[in-house]
N, CA and C atoms as an extended XYZ file, in Angstrom:
561
Properties=species:S:1:pos:R:3:atomname:S:1:resname:S:1:resid:I:1 pbc="F F F"
N        59.310      -50.594      -69.644 N   MET     1
C        58.567      -50.253      -68.312 CA  MET     1
C        58.270      -48.781      -68.716 C   MET     1
N        56.746      -49.037      -68.143 N   LYS     2
C        56.258      -47.480      -68.635 CA  LYS     2
C        56.387      -46.490      -67.280 C   LYS     2
N        56.469      -45.317      -67.675 N   LYS     3
C        56.391      -44.425      -66.807 CA  LYS     3
C        55.443      -44.082      -66.323 C   LYS     3
N        55.103      -43.982      -65.097 N   LYS     4
C        53.857      -43.593      -64.598 CA  LYS     4
C        53.592      -41.940      -64.373 C   LYS     4
N        52.363      -41.662      -64.878 N   ARG     5
C        52.437      -40.071      -64.670 CA  ARG     5
C        51.639      -39.851      -63.458 C   ARG     5
N        51.858      -38.777      -62.833 N   ILE     6
C        50.934      -38.167      -61.928 CA  ILE     6
C        50.113      -37.210      -62.478 C   ILE     6
N        48.962      -37.392      -61.962 N   SER     7
C        47.725      -36.087      -62.626 CA  SER     7
C        47.046      -35.951      -61.444 C   SER     7
N        46.937      -34.608      -61.732 N   ILE     8
C        46.165      -33.529      -60.745 CA  ILE     8
C        44.737      -33.175      -60.980 C   ILE     8
N        43.716      -33.724      -60.206 N   TYR     9
C        42.320      -33.526      -60.666 CA  TYR     9
C        41.570      -32.726      -59.667 C   TYR     9
N        40.763      -32.117      -60.170 N   LEU    10
C        39.649      -31.700      -59.287 CA  LEU    10
C        38.612      -32.346      -58.573 C   LEU    10
N        39.007      -32.752      -57.214 N   ASN    11
C        38.060      -33.972      -56.601 CA  ASN    11
C        36.886      -33.681      -56.036 C   ASN    11
N        37.142      -31.707      -55.570 N   ALA    12
C        35.858      -31.979      -54.434 CA  ALA    12
C        35.682      -30.011      -54.873 C   ALA    12
N        34.716      -29.798      -56.057 N   PRO    13
C        34.753      -28.569      -56.390 CA  PRO    13
C        34.202      -27.318      -55.475 C   PRO    13
N        33.079      -27.943      -54.865 N   ILE    14
C        32.127      -27.152      -53.788 CA  ILE    14
C        33.414      -26.890      -52.572 C   ILE    14
N        34.037      -27.868      -52.113 N   THR    15
C        34.754      -27.611      -51.123 CA  THR    15
C        36.107      -26.769      -51.481 C   THR    15
N        36.468      -27.022      -52.456 N   LEU    16
C        37.666      -25.701      -53.100 CA  LEU    16
C        37.035      -24.626      -53.403 C   LEU    16
N        35.869      -24.532      -53.667 N   SER    17
C        35.568      -23.247      -54.326 CA  SER    17
C        35.077      -22.370      -52.787 C   SER    17
N        34.831      -23.055      -51.709 N   PHE    18
C        34.328      -22.761      -50.345 CA  PHE    18
C        36.134      -21.974      -49.938 C   PHE    18
N        36.971      -22.807      -49.961 N   VAL    19
C        38.100      -22.626      -49.388 CA  VAL    19
C        38.695      -21.296      -50.401 C   VAL    19
N        38.555      -21.104      -51.758 N   ALA    20
C        39.007      -19.965      -52.594 CA  ALA    20
C        38.112      -18.996      -52.259 C   ALA    20
N        37.014      -18.770      -51.822 N   ILE    21
C        36.048      -17.661      -51.375 CA  ILE    21
C        36.533      -17.323      -50.120 C   ILE    21
N        37.174      -18.021      -49.045 N   CYS    22
C        37.417      -17.793      -47.755 CA  CYS    22
C        38.838      -16.915      -47.870 C   CYS    22
N        39.516      -17.408      -48.928 N   LEU    23
C        41.118      -16.525      -49.070 CA  LEU    23
C        40.975      -15.379      -49.640 C   LEU    23
N        40.085      -15.335      -50.947 N   ILE    24
C        39.359      -13.998      -51.160 CA  ILE    24
C        38.987      -13.115      -50.230 C   ILE    24
N        38.119      -13.554      -49.271 N   ALA    25
C        37.730      -12.764      -48.510 CA  ALA    25
C        38.901      -12.288      -47.476 C   ALA    25
N        39.910      -13.101      -47.106 N   LEU    26
C        40.872      -12.762      -46.173 CA  LEU    26
C        41.617      -11.657      -46.901 C   LEU    26
N        41.945      -11.958      -48.227 N   GLY    27
C        42.645      -11.105      -49.252 CA  GLY    27
C        41.866       -9.696      -49.174 C   GLY    27
N        40.983       -9.608      -49.133 N   LEU    28
C        40.202       -8.240      -49.120 CA  LEU    28
C        39.916       -7.420      -48.154 C   LEU    28
N        40.105       -8.720      -46.866 N   ASP    29
C        40.054       -7.726      -45.497 CA  ASP    29
C        41.457       -7.144      -45.669 C   ASP    29
N        42.439       -7.666      -45.964 N   TYR    30
C        44.088       -6.780      -45.907 CA  TYR    30
C        43.897       -6.064      -46.524 C   TYR    30
N        43.155       -5.931      -47.940 N   LEU    31
C        43.282       -4.832      -48.775 CA  LEU    31
C        42.083       -3.594      -48.630 C   LEU    31
N        40.825       -3.974      -47.620 N   THR    32
C        40.275       -2.947      -47.518 CA  THR    32
C        40.495       -2.539      -45.935 C   THR    32
N        41.658       -2.866      -45.167 N   GLY    33
C        41.808       -2.527      -43.836 CA  GLY    33
C        40.895       -2.931      -43.039 C   GLY    33
N        40.456       -4.204      -43.097 N   ASN    34
C        39.050       -4.829      -42.302 CA  ASN    34
C        37.724       -4.343      -42.461 C   ASN    34
N        37.394       -3.480      -43.503 N   ALA    35
C        36.230       -2.915      -43.884 CA  ALA    35
C        35.492       -4.139      -44.461 C   ALA    35
N        35.802       -4.963      -45.617 N   SER    36
C        34.922       -5.784      -46.242 CA  SER    36
C        34.537       -6.936      -44.849 C   SER    36
N        35.352       -7.208      -44.297 N   THR    37
C        35.087       -8.243      -43.047 CA  THR    37
C        34.046       -7.546      -42.191 C   THR    37
N        33.882       -6.450      -41.975 N   VAL    38
C        33.004       -5.786      -41.095 CA  VAL    38
C        31.676       -5.804      -41.811 C   VAL    38
N        31.797       -5.288      -42.849 N   TYR    39
C        30.483       -4.923      -43.965 CA  TYR    39
C        29.768       -6.175      -44.365 C   TYR    39
N        30.870       -7.214      -44.900 N   VAL    40
C        30.285       -8.122      -45.651 CA  VAL    40
C        30.674       -9.607      -44.941 C   VAL    40
N        31.680      -10.148      -44.350 N   PHE    41
C        32.089      -11.311      -43.931 CA  PHE    41
C        32.162      -11.565      -42.712 C   PHE    41
N        31.187      -10.914      -41.799 N   SER    42
C        30.994      -11.051      -40.377 CA  SER    42
C        29.325      -10.696      -40.224 C   SER    42
N        29.131      -11.313      -39.153 N   THR    43
C        27.908      -11.030      -38.722 CA  THR    43
C        27.673      -10.420      -37.441 C   THR    43
N        26.604       -9.791      -37.099 N   TYR    44
C        26.395       -8.944      -35.734 CA  TYR    44
C        24.962       -8.424      -35.897 C   TYR    44
N        24.357       -8.250      -34.676 N   ALA    45
C        22.971       -7.700      -34.542 CA  ALA    45
C        22.806       -6.333      -35.614 C   ALA    45
N        21.976       -6.049      -36.471 N   SER    46
C        21.968       -4.728      -37.129 CA  SER    46
C        20.434       -4.438      -37.579 C   SER    46
N        20.056       -3.619      -38.287 N   SER    47
C        18.460       -3.096      -38.247 CA  SER    47
C        18.242       -4.294      -39.463 C   SER    47
N        17.251       -4.927      -39.392 N   TRP    48
C        16.682       -5.590      -40.085 CA  TRP    48
C        15.943       -5.011      -41.412 C   TRP    48
N        16.395       -3.394      -41.692 N   LEU    49
C        15.643       -3.003      -42.552 CA  LEU    49
C        17.202       -2.886      -43.356 C   LEU    49
N        18.336       -3.260      -43.303 N   ASN    50
C        19.494       -3.058      -43.812 CA  ASN    50
C        19.611       -4.451      -44.795 C   ASN    50
N        19.692       -4.300      -46.180 N   PRO    51
C        19.642       -5.687      -46.675 CA  PRO    51
C        21.143       -6.157      -46.670 C   PRO    51
N        21.924       -5.617      -46.005 N   LEU    52
C        23.511       -6.492      -45.915 CA  LEU    52
C        23.222       -7.528      -44.196 C   LEU    52
N        22.704       -6.830      -43.682 N   THR    53
C        22.158       -7.625      -42.416 CA  THR    53
C        21.913       -9.340      -42.598 C   THR    53
N        20.825       -9.455      -44.028 N   TYR    54
C        20.722      -10.540      -44.341 CA  TYR    54
C        21.614      -11.284      -45.178 C   TYR    54
N        22.244      -10.530      -45.858 N   LEU    55
C        23.655      -11.338      -46.662 CA  LEU    55
C        24.741      -11.451      -45.730 C   LEU    55
N        24.982      -10.796      -44.637 N   ARG    56
C        25.770      -11.247      -43.592 CA  ARG    56
C        25.489      -12.606      -42.829 C   ARG    56
N        24.267      -12.967      -42.786 N   LEU    57
C        23.776      -14.237      -42.132 CA  LEU    57
C        24.218      -15.494      -42.900 C   LEU    57
N        24.617      -15.070      -44.189 N   PHE    58
C        25.519      -16.476      -44.832 CA  PHE    58
C        26.781      -16.229      -45.176 C   PHE    58
N        27.129      -15.244      -45.315 N   THR    59
C        28.755      -14.629      -45.763 CA  THR    59
C        29.608      -14.606      -44.531 C   THR    59
N        29.321      -14.657      -43.180 N   HIS    60
C        30.219      -14.594      -42.272 CA  HIS    60
C        31.086      -16.081      -42.343 C   HIS    60
N        30.481      -16.726      -42.664 N   VAL    61
C        31.545      -18.256      -42.687 CA  VAL    61
C        32.555      -18.377      -43.825 C   VAL    61
N        32.630      -17.287      -44.527 N   PHE    62
C        33.790      -16.718      -45.318 CA  PHE    62
C        35.051      -15.881      -44.806 C   PHE    62
N        34.558      -14.972      -43.393 N   GLY    63
C        35.533      -14.209      -43.321 CA  GLY    63
C        36.279      -14.664      -42.046 C   GLY    63
N        37.516      -14.394      -41.817 N   HIS    64
C        38.449      -14.947      -40.848 CA  HIS    64
C        39.247      -13.895      -40.280 C   HIS    64
N        39.714      -13.755      -38.944 N   ALA    65
C        40.421      -12.511      -38.563 CA  ALA    65
C        41.762      -12.482      -38.826 C   ALA    65
N        42.213      -14.027      -39.385 N   ASN    66
C        43.944      -13.808      -39.840 CA  ASN    66
C        43.946      -14.992      -40.445 C   ASN    66
N        45.233      -15.294      -40.810 N   ILE    67
C        45.729      -16.219      -41.637 CA  ILE    67
C        45.585      -17.522      -40.688 C   ILE    67
N        46.035      -17.316      -39.557 N   SER    68
C        45.970      -18.807      -38.701 CA  SER    68
C        44.516      -19.200      -38.315 C   SER    68
N        43.631      -18.133      -38.242 N   HIS    69
C        42.183      -18.614      -38.045 CA  HIS    69
C        41.988      -19.124      -39.540 C   HIS    69
N        42.185      -18.739      -40.505 N   LEU    70
C        41.679      -19.384      -41.930 CA  LEU    70
C        42.235      -20.759      -42.178 C   LEU    70
N        43.525      -20.987      -41.771 N   ILE    71
C        44.504      -22.183      -41.835 CA  ILE    71
C        43.751      -23.223      -40.877 C   ILE    71
N        43.545      -22.915      -39.918 N   SER    72
C        42.668      -24.024      -38.881 CA  SER    72
C        41.533      -24.237      -39.335 C   SER    72
N        40.991      -23.589      -39.649 N   ASN    73
C        39.472      -23.968      -40.327 CA  ASN    73
C        39.277      -24.704      -41.540 C   ASN    73
N        40.673      -24.239      -42.395 N   MET    74
C        40.436      -24.990      -43.879 CA  MET    74
C        40.923      -26.084      -43.754 C   MET    74
N        41.954      -26.525      -43.101 N   LEU    75
C        42.620      -27.912      -42.703 CA  LEU    75
C        41.089      -28.755      -42.524 C   LEU    75
N        40.289      -28.583      -41.653 N   TYR    76
C        39.412      -29.402      -41.460 CA  TYR    76
C        38.432      -29.505      -42.469 C   TYR    76
N        37.873      -28.554      -43.150 N   ILE    77
C        37.122      -28.152      -44.542 CA  ILE    77
C        37.830      -29.079      -45.665 C   ILE    77
N        39.172      -28.848      -45.708 N   LEU    78
C        39.705      -29.808      -46.915 CA  LEU    78
C        39.769      -31.234      -46.344 C   LEU    78
N        39.910      -31.609      -45.135 N   LEU    79
C        40.072      -33.054      -44.688 CA  LEU    79
C        38.534      -33.771      -44.941 C   LEU    79
N        37.783      -33.047      -44.540 N   LEU    80
C        36.321      -33.722      -44.484 CA  LEU    80
C        35.464      -33.402      -45.665 C   LEU    80
N        35.660      -32.353      -46.513 N   GLY    81
C        35.067      -31.635      -47.292 CA  GLY    81
C        35.104      -32.808      -48.763 C   GLY    81
N        35.942      -33.440      -48.997 N   PRO    82
C        35.936      -34.063      -50.083 CA  PRO    82
C        35.058      -35.516      -49.919 C   PRO    82
N        35.561      -35.917      -48.745 N   MET    83
C        34.472      -37.100      -48.615 CA  MET    83
C        32.983      -37.059      -48.560 C   MET    83
N        32.954      -35.815      -47.781 N   LEU    84
C        31.376      -35.682      -47.842 CA  LEU    84
C        30.479      -35.170      -49.118 C   LEU    84
N        31.473      -34.440      -49.963 N   GLU    85
C        30.906      -34.200      -51.016 CA  GLU    85
C        30.645      -35.337      -52.122 C   GLU    85
N        31.755      -36.500      -52.041 N   GLU    86
C        31.732      -37.766      -52.834 CA  GLU    86
C        30.292      -38.219      -52.546 C   GLU    86
N        29.749      -38.164      -51.101 N   LYS    87
C        28.628      -38.752      -50.658 CA  LYS    87
C        27.452      -37.933      -50.798 C   LYS    87
N        27.683      -36.592      -50.847 N   TYR    88
C        26.355      -35.779      -50.673 CA  TYR    88
C        26.045      -35.199      -52.193 C   TYR    88
N        27.246      -34.999      -52.785 N   HIS    89
C        27.342      -34.206      -53.745 CA  HIS    89
C        27.060      -32.424      -53.663 C   HIS    89
N        25.900      -32.254      -54.628 N   ASP    90
C        25.747      -30.663      -54.349 CA  ASP    90
C        24.849      -30.141      -53.014 C   ASP    90
N        24.500      -31.033      -52.328 N   ARG    91
C        23.481      -30.970      -51.264 CA  ARG    91
C        24.873      -30.530      -50.033 C   ARG    91
N        25.783      -30.529      -50.383 N   LEU    92
C        26.803      -30.044      -49.033 CA  LEU    92
C        26.665      -28.664      -49.230 C   LEU    92
N        26.330      -27.953      -50.108 N   ILE    93
C        25.994      -26.164      -50.460 CA  ILE    93
C        24.709      -26.315      -49.237 C   ILE    93
N        23.874      -26.909      -49.468 N   THR    94
C        22.931      -26.761      -48.419 CA  THR    94
C        22.894      -27.174      -47.374 C   THR    94
N        24.157      -27.537      -46.750 N   VAL    95
C        24.755      -28.104      -45.372 CA  VAL    95
C        25.398      -26.736      -45.076 C   VAL    95
N        26.053      -26.042      -45.753 N   ILE    96
C        27.111      -24.906      -45.844 CA  ILE    96
C        25.920      -23.820      -45.455 C   ILE    96
N        25.036      -23.438      -46.464 N   MET    97
C        24.155      -22.529      -46.133 CA  MET    97
C        23.218      -22.600      -45.152 C   MET    97
N        22.753      -23.853      -44.771 N   PHE    98
C        21.817      -24.099      -43.513 CA  PHE    98
C        22.602      -23.640      -42.195 C   PHE    98
N        23.762      -24.015      -42.298 N   THR    99
C        24.790      -23.846      -40.943 CA  THR    99
C        25.052      -22.391      -40.899 C   THR    99
N        25.534      -21.789      -42.085 N   ALA   100
C        25.840      -20.432      -42.083 CA  ALA   100
C        24.414      -19.616      -41.155 C   ALA   100
N        23.531      -19.803      -41.770 N   LEU   101
C        21.985      -19.333      -41.603 CA  LEU   101
C        21.791      -19.400      -40.048 C   LEU   101
N        21.592      -20.198      -39.641 N   VAL   102
C        21.080      -20.893      -38.205 CA  VAL   102
C        22.152      -20.443      -37.111 C   VAL   102
N        23.621      -20.810      -37.672 N   THR   103
C        24.757      -20.018      -36.755 CA  THR   103
C        24.355      -18.422      -36.176 C   THR   103
N        24.371      -17.716      -37.660 N   GLY   104
C        24.086      -16.609      -37.531 CA  GLY   104
C        23.006      -16.093      -36.764 C   GLY   104
N        21.774      -16.581      -37.090 N   LEU   105
C        20.843      -15.970      -36.366 CA  LEU   105
C        20.795      -16.300      -34.736 C   LEU   105
N        21.365      -17.809      -34.365 N   VAL   106
C        21.730      -17.856      -33.017 CA  VAL   106
C        22.735      -16.913      -32.366 C   VAL   106
N        23.522      -16.607      -33.264 N   HIS   107
C        24.287      -15.828      -32.561 CA  HIS   107
C        24.040      -14.263      -32.462 C   HIS   107
N        23.359      -13.778      -33.289 N   ASN   108
C        22.952      -12.414      -33.417 CA  ASN   108
C        21.647      -12.306      -32.337 C   ASN   108
N        21.075      -13.410      -32.047 N   ILE   109
C        19.959      -13.313      -30.915 CA  ILE   109
C        20.952      -13.467      -29.330 C   ILE   109
N        21.508      -14.102      -29.419 N   LEU   110
C        22.548      -14.367      -27.845 CA  LEU   110
C        23.573      -13.367      -27.627 C   LEU   110
N        24.439      -13.196      -28.799 N   GLN   111
C        25.447      -12.216      -28.430 CA  GLN   111
C        25.417      -11.273      -29.646 C   GLN   111
N        24.207      -10.251      -29.469 N   PRO   112
C        23.975       -9.266      -30.443 CA  PRO   112
C        25.025       -8.238      -30.758 C   PRO   112
N        25.757       -8.095      -29.487 N   ASN   113
C        27.051       -6.986      -29.561 CA  ASN   113
C        28.466       -7.715      -30.168 C   ASN   113
N        28.431       -8.724      -30.362 N   THR   114
C        29.724       -9.241      -30.716 CA  THR   114
C        29.582       -9.750      -32.181 C   THR   114
N        30.825       -9.708      -33.019 N   MET   115
C        30.786       -9.817      -34.354 CA  MET   115
C        31.169      -11.124      -34.407 C   MET   115
N        30.663      -12.151      -35.280 N   LEU   116
C        31.127      -13.681      -35.741 CA  LEU   116
C        31.489      -13.574      -37.279 C   LEU   116
N        32.528      -14.416      -37.092 N   LEU   117
C        33.008      -14.522      -38.392 CA  LEU   117
C        34.015      -15.783      -38.080 C   LEU   117
N        33.935      -16.693      -39.606 N   GLY   118
C        34.734      -17.614      -39.555 CA  GLY   118
C        34.030      -19.042      -39.875 C   GLY   118
N        34.429      -20.366      -39.976 N   ALA   119
C        33.769      -21.674      -40.977 CA  ALA   119
C        34.114      -22.290      -39.627 C   ALA   119
N        34.111      -22.110      -38.347 N   SER   120
C        33.840      -23.018      -37.454 CA  SER   120
C        32.832      -23.730      -37.181 C   SER   120
N        31.659      -23.179      -37.414 N   GLY   121
C        30.469      -23.688      -37.856 CA  GLY   121
C        30.185      -24.541      -38.603 C   GLY   121
N        30.978      -24.429      -39.674 N   VAL   122
C        30.769      -25.337      -40.976 CA  VAL   122
C        31.593      -26.728      -40.787 C   VAL   122
N        32.676      -26.338      -39.761 N   VAL   123
C        33.921      -27.200      -39.776 CA  VAL   123
C        33.096      -28.187      -38.581 C   VAL   123
N        32.042      -27.942      -37.556 N   PHE   124
C        31.689      -28.288      -36.625 CA  PHE   124
C        30.267      -29.218      -37.296 C   PHE   124
N        29.698      -28.675      -38.351 N   ALA   125
C        28.550      -29.454      -39.068 CA  ALA   125
C        29.461      -30.583      -39.703 C   ALA   125
N        30.368      -30.403      -40.450 N   PHE   126
C        31.173      -31.504      -41.310 CA  PHE   126
C        31.584      -32.609      -40.579 C   PHE   126
N        31.923      -32.037      -39.422 N   ILE   127
C        32.553      -33.454      -38.361 CA  ILE   127
C        31.243      -34.328      -37.910 C   ILE   127
N        30.201      -33.695      -37.687 N   LEU   128
C        28.810      -34.428      -37.012 CA  LEU   128
C        28.222      -34.988      -38.231 C   LEU   128
N        28.156      -34.513      -39.574 N   LEU   129
C        27.637      -34.731      -40.965 CA  LEU   129
C        28.539      -36.182      -40.997 C   LEU   129
N        30.207      -36.183      -41.052 N   ALA   130
C        30.886      -37.210      -41.449 CA  ALA   130
C        30.816      -38.221      -40.414 C   ALA   130
N        30.668      -37.859      -39.018 N   SER   131
C        30.082      -39.091      -38.056 CA  SER   131
C        28.730      -39.812      -38.303 C   SER   131
N        28.047      -39.133      -39.073 N   ILE   132
C        26.712      -39.698      -39.157 CA  ILE   132
C        26.555      -40.780      -40.813 C   ILE   132
N        27.606      -40.264      -41.523 N   THR   133
C        27.633      -40.617      -42.553 CA  THR   133
C        28.069      -42.396      -42.605 C   THR   133
N        27.175      -43.098      -43.313 N   GLY   134
C        26.931      -44.581      -43.389 CA  GLY   134
C        25.975      -45.071      -44.193 C   GLY   134
N        25.987      -46.302      -44.255 N   LYS   135
C        25.118      -47.129      -45.376 CA  LYS   135
C        24.130      -47.683      -44.292 C   LYS   135
N        23.931      -47.844      -43.070 N   GLU   136
C        23.018      -48.318      -42.344 CA  GLU   136
C        22.216      -47.231      -41.769 C   GLU   136
N        20.715      -47.814      -41.607 N   GLU   137
C        19.556      -46.767      -40.929 CA  GLU   137
C        19.745      -46.843      -39.521 C   GLU   137
N        19.313      -45.776      -39.115 N   GLY   138
C        19.304      -45.465      -37.803 CA  GLY   138
C        20.583      -44.421      -37.325 C   GLY   138
N        20.939      -44.233      -36.052 N   ILE   139
C        21.860      -43.226      -35.289 CA  ILE   139
C        22.816      -44.106      -35.137 C   ILE   139
N        24.201      -43.802      -36.109 N   PRO   140
C        25.161      -44.596      -35.801 CA  PRO   140
C        26.063      -44.282      -34.216 C   PRO   140
N        26.957      -45.308      -33.940 N   VAL   141
C        27.458      -45.014      -32.388 CA  VAL   141
C        28.586      -44.302      -32.721 C   VAL   141
N        29.323      -44.007      -33.475 N   THR   142
C        30.049      -42.643      -33.942 CA  THR   142
C        29.493      -41.298      -33.700 C   THR   142
N        28.681      -40.790      -34.335 N   LEU   143
C        27.627      -40.118      -33.711 CA  LEU   143
C        27.603      -39.539      -32.580 C   LEU   143
N        26.972      -40.414      -31.763 N   ILE   144
C        26.812      -40.408      -30.445 CA  ILE   144
C        28.075      -40.057      -29.819 C   ILE   144
N        29.296      -41.020      -29.952 N   LEU   145
C        30.649      -40.512      -29.147 CA  LEU   145
C        31.070      -38.956      -29.781 C   LEU   145
N        31.127      -38.880      -30.923 N   VAL   146
C        31.448      -37.541      -31.453 CA  VAL   146
C        30.585      -36.533      -30.569 C   VAL   146
N        29.516      -36.939      -30.538 N   ALA   147
C        28.390      -35.468      -29.866 CA  ALA   147
C        28.818      -35.237      -28.625 C   ALA   147
N        29.245      -36.667      -27.856 N   ILE   148
C        29.544      -36.592      -26.617 CA  ILE   148
C        30.873      -35.972      -26.114 C   ILE   148
N        31.754      -36.367      -26.904 N   LEU   149
C        33.073      -35.927      -26.936 CA  LEU   149
C        33.403      -34.306      -27.436 C   LEU   149
N        32.975      -34.316      -28.703 N   TRP   150
C        33.365      -32.876      -29.192 CA  TRP   150
C        32.575      -31.794      -28.772 C   TRP   150
N        31.259      -32.188      -28.681 N   LEU   151
C        30.225      -30.899      -28.518 CA  LEU   151
C        30.290      -30.848      -26.799 C   LEU   151
N        30.648      -31.979      -25.900 N   GLY   152
C        30.723      -31.934      -24.509 CA  GLY   152
C        31.964      -30.692      -23.951 C   GLY   152
N        32.940      -31.190      -25.213 N   GLN   153
C        34.051      -30.252      -25.097 CA  GLN   153
C        33.879      -28.749      -24.934 C   GLN   153
N        32.867      -28.477      -25.804 N   GLU   154
C        32.543      -27.009      -26.267 CA  GLU   154
C        31.649      -26.651      -25.118 C   GLU   154
N        30.787      -27.537      -24.505 N   PHE   155
C        30.004      -26.907      -23.498 CA  PHE   155
C        30.926      -26.798      -22.454 C   PHE   155
N        32.065      -27.491      -22.193 N   TYR   156
C        32.854      -27.040      -21.026 CA  TYR   156
C        33.443      -26.087      -21.090 C   TYR   156
N        34.037      -25.703      -22.582 N   ASN   157
C        35.064      -24.863      -23.017 CA  ASN   157
C        34.375      -23.267      -22.735 C   ASN   157
N        33.144      -23.424      -23.102 N   GLY   158
C        31.876      -22.256      -22.928 CA  GLY   158
C        31.802      -21.977      -21.711 C   GLY   158
N        31.899      -22.960      -20.703 N   ILE   159
C        31.296      -22.447      -19.365 CA  ILE   159
C        32.998      -21.874      -18.403 C   ILE   159
N        34.243      -22.587      -19.048 N   ASN   160
C        35.190      -22.495      -18.384 CA  ASN   160
C        36.124      -21.642      -18.680 C   ASN   160
N        36.099      -20.932      -20.311 N   SER   161
C        37.011      -20.381      -20.870 CA  SER   161
C        36.356      -18.885      -21.106 C   SER   161
N        37.492      -17.640      -21.052 N   SER   162
C        37.016      -16.368      -21.717 CA  SER   162
C        37.975      -16.211      -22.802 C   SER   162
N        37.488      -16.921      -23.979 N   ASP   163
C        38.531      -16.349      -24.988 CA  ASP   163
C        37.494      -15.697      -26.224 C   ASP   163
N        37.967      -15.299      -27.307 N   ASN   164
C        36.946      -14.725      -28.205 CA  ASN   164
C        36.717      -16.024      -29.522 C   ASN   164
N        36.670      -17.432      -28.958 N   ILE   165
C        35.917      -18.337      -29.666 CA  ILE   165
C        34.319      -18.667      -29.325 C   ILE   165
N        33.686      -18.711      -30.105 N   SER   166
C        32.513      -18.727      -30.113 CA  SER   166
C        31.716      -20.185      -29.912 C   SER   166
N        31.975      -20.561      -28.717 N   GLN   167
C        31.595      -22.149      -28.502 CA  GLN   167
C        30.113      -22.399      -28.854 C   GLN   167
N        29.057      -21.549      -28.774 N   ILE   168
C        27.961      -21.634      -29.260 CA  ILE   168
C        27.871      -22.001      -30.838 C   ILE   168
N        28.633      -21.361      -31.283 N   THR   169
C        28.386      -21.691      -32.950 CA  THR   169
C        29.103      -22.839      -33.303 C   THR   169
N        30.048      -23.341      -32.724 N   HIS   170
C        30.611      -24.898      -32.691 CA  HIS   170
C        29.488      -25.859      -32.450 C   HIS   170
N        28.951      -25.395      -31.155 N   ILE   171
C        27.701      -26.498      -31.035 CA  ILE   171
C        26.344      -26.400      -31.958 C   ILE   171
N        26.140      -25.020      -32.352 N   ILE   172
C        24.861      -25.106      -33.159 CA  ILE   172
C        25.575      -25.512      -34.667 C   ILE   172
N        26.390      -25.315      -34.762 N   GLY   173
C        27.175      -26.117      -36.415 CA  GLY   173
C        27.059      -27.471      -36.187 C   GLY   173
N        27.531      -27.903      -35.140 N   GLY   174
C        27.552      -29.466      -34.933 CA  GLY   174
C        26.274      -30.051      -35.114 C   GLY   174
N        25.107      -29.382      -34.246 N   ILE   175
C        23.744      -29.911      -34.274 CA  ILE   175
C        23.069      -29.966      -35.824 C   ILE   175
N        23.422      -28.754      -36.636 N   SER   176
C        23.091      -28.813      -37.773 CA  SER   176
C        23.546      -29.606      -38.698 C   SER   176
N        24.673      -30.065      -38.488 N   GLY   177
C        25.364      -30.909      -39.334 CA  GLY   177
C        24.599      -32.626      -39.073 C   GLY   177
N        24.488      -32.679      -37.830 N   ALA   178
C        23.690      -33.963      -37.587 CA  ALA   178
C        22.449      -33.983      -37.910 C   ALA   178
N        21.542      -33.052      -37.821 N   ILE   179
C        20.268      -32.726      -38.444 CA  ILE   179
C        20.267      -32.789      -39.820 C   ILE   179
N        21.066      -32.110      -40.654 N   MET   180
C        21.074      -32.497      -41.996 CA  MET   180
C        21.466      -33.737      -42.269 C   MET   180
N        22.370      -34.437      -41.758 N   GLY   181
C        22.998      -35.732      -42.086 CA  GLY   181
C        21.365      -37.102      -41.931 C   GLY   181
N        21.078      -36.660      -40.515 N   LEU   182
C        19.697      -37.674      -40.455 CA  LEU   182
C        18.858      -37.266      -41.518 C   LEU   182
N        18.428      -36.134      -41.901 N   PHE   183
C        17.490      -35.270      -42.936 CA  PHE   183
C        18.013      -36.275      -44.232 C   PHE   183
N        19.084      -36.323      -44.437 N   PHE   184
C        19.783      -37.189      -45.693 CA  PHE   184
C        19.575      -38.611      -45.799 C   PHE   184
N        19.881      -39.187      -44.606 N   LYS   185
C        19.727      -40.413      -44.334 CA  LYS   185
C        18.228      -41.008      -44.405 C   LYS   185
N        17.215      -40.168      -44.050 N   ARG   186
C        15.779      -40.472      -44.292 CA  ARG   186
C        15.224      -40.409      -45.947 C   ARG   186
N        16.095      -39.469      -46.791 N   LYS   187
C        15.642      -39.528      -47.993 CA  LYS   187
C        16.423      -40.717      -48.697 C   LYS   187
């Protein structure tokens, strides 16, 4: 009888790189006493003459407030990322960057005095992108149901809660994922 060997392989390099960068960003946050998060891994309205303003529109998705915040986002990224990466390959980087840019810009316009950090916009983009992923043309019923239930919950939470969670980022992230999914389907 042959012994079976267990092998470990790198199945989703983009997803795993994203998680690694988020871990490094949190480590830097602890090492710098929050300075790296404030100056690099979060976004907020600041002068358009400052080059860091543009960088932060993309890098805020790597910053997290604490380990609990990081883990809650990374669980979804690790769950959905490999499947999406298998389907979309390196276009997943485009989804992440597009979502970061759009959520950063919308946040800076609508909530200029509040700092935004975390990957929840990317999580919602992945959720809606996953629900649109399929072989058939058109708009899948799963996308419609996920949009109604998940985004509906975010609208409700945005109106009825006063926490530190940016529901607008969740909504814009989800819309970004749906737009990118529909765009990829057309190609």
